[in-house]
N, C-alpha and C positions, 0 to 999 in steps of 0.2 A: 374323799371328800364329803359333806354336807349337804343335802338336799335340800331347801329351807321348807317349812311346817306351812300344814292347809290348814285350812278353817272349815268347819260346817255347820253346820245354824241345823237341829237338829228338834223332831216334838210332836205334840199332837194332844189329841185330846186326852183326862184322862179321868179312871172314872172315877175318883173321892177327891175332893177337895187336899188331898193329905202325897196329890203327883205319885204314887209311887208308884200307880201302876196305867199304861196308856188301854186304851179300847182297843180289844183289836181289828188290825184294818183300820188305825187313824193313823201312825208314824208317818211323818216324813221327815224330809231328810235331805236337804238342800247344798249342796257345794261340787269341790274343793270350790275354796274360793283364798286368792294366793295371798291375801292382807286382809289384817281383822277387821276394816277401816269394808269395805266390799261386803265381808261377814253379819259386819254389821246395820248397814243398809239389805240386804239382803231381810233380816231379821227384825228389822220396824216392819219391812212390808209385809212381813208374813203377821205379824202380831198388830197391825193394823186393822186385819183382813178380815183374823179373827177375833176381835177388841170387845166385840157382844156375849159372844162364850164362853165364861169362867171357868169351864175346867179346859181350857188349853192352853197353853204353855211350852215357849220356844225358850233353846237355848242356844249360846255359842260354845261351841265346843275346836280345842287345839289338836292335830294330830300331831306326835314326836315328831321333829326332825328324826331324818334315816341316817344312818354315815352307811356308806356304800364302802367295803371292803375292797 
């Protein structure tokens, strides 16, 4: 039986503009969301809340579907 994918919004404040390493304590994870649309709505909200901070970035990631034996 296959279980549907979950979507997550992840990100935070990065230490430099190359966006490789988060500032300690700034990581944020929201979700899981059952649909990409729900995740996009959450991403839009958190991105708008932080738009004045150039070093803050968020992404949507999809958790792979799981297959149970």
